[in-house]
C-alpha positions, 0 to 999 in steps of 0.5 A: 587607482592606477599609477597614472591616475595617482601621478596626475593627482599631484599638481605643481606650478610651472616656472614659466607660465605660472600655470598649475598642472599635473606633475606628469606634464612637468620636469622637476629640477633641483639645485646641484651642489655646484649651483648648476641646475640638475634635471630630476626626471624620477622626482627623487633627488633631495632639495626643493623642486623647481618645475618646468613644463615638459617641452623644449620651448619652456625649458629654453625660456627658463634658461634664457631668463634664468627663472631658476634663480628667481624661483630658488632665490639663489644664484643658479647656473643652468646649462645652455643645452639644458633642454637637449640634456632633458630630451636625451634623458627622457629618450633613454628612460623611454627605452629603458622602460621598454626593456623592462616591459619585455622582461616582464612579458608585456612588450611583444615584438615581431610583426605577426605577434604584434598584429595578433595583439592589436587585433585582440584589443590588448595593445596600449601602444604600437611601437614602430622603428622609425627606419622600418619598412612602410609595408608592415607598419602600414598594415599595423596602423591600418588595423589599429584604426579599426580598434576602439579605442585605437592603440597609440603609436610611437615612431621615435626610435630607430631599429638600432635603438629598439634592438639595444633596449630589447636585446634583439637583433631585428626590432622593427614592430612591437606592441606594449600591452595594457596595464601598469607598465604601459601607464608608466611608459605613457607618462614618460613618452608623452613628456618626450613628445614635448621635445620631438614628435612621436610620429615621423612626417608622413606616417599619419596617412600612410597605411596601405590597404590590408587584406580582409583576413587581417581586418576581420576582428575574429582573425579569419577570412570572411 
């Protein structure tokens, strides 16, 4: 059983809708000593967990209606910007996971290497800098559409974000290879998707026409 499957097996009740759902779709909160509401993204802090769906609207509703106090049966003081706080923490966790993936050798950067790994079918995710050039991105995404199943695509981070996380000066194109690290990253980035879109507007239909030698799954010109 993969880490992702093991995590999905655990279910909790969302404070807002009262729907029971997988932990991977929720954010855990606990009461801090000062009565504030502390996000516990790693699910390790002591105390009773208060669970809210991993999206901005749900957390803002929980804050506005002070559902944390109701669930905890004790006065709690959630910060007005709690949703922003959670988004920032998720953003940082996703980048940290990419840094770990690079050190483990399962995140490959650079256009040609990314292209080769997408073509091989080993890529779980294509990670493109939001401010990178449309040409290289278009070629990678066009190739990805021909894969079964196609790798998922993330364009949340800028080149500077990726460069700092990966320790690289020029981080535009990267792929995260299939495996346990990709499973862990998928859980984090799918929670982040509840706060900001993973693809900037216009990326869906953007890919440029690719040369036949790139589209050929054997990696050679027909």
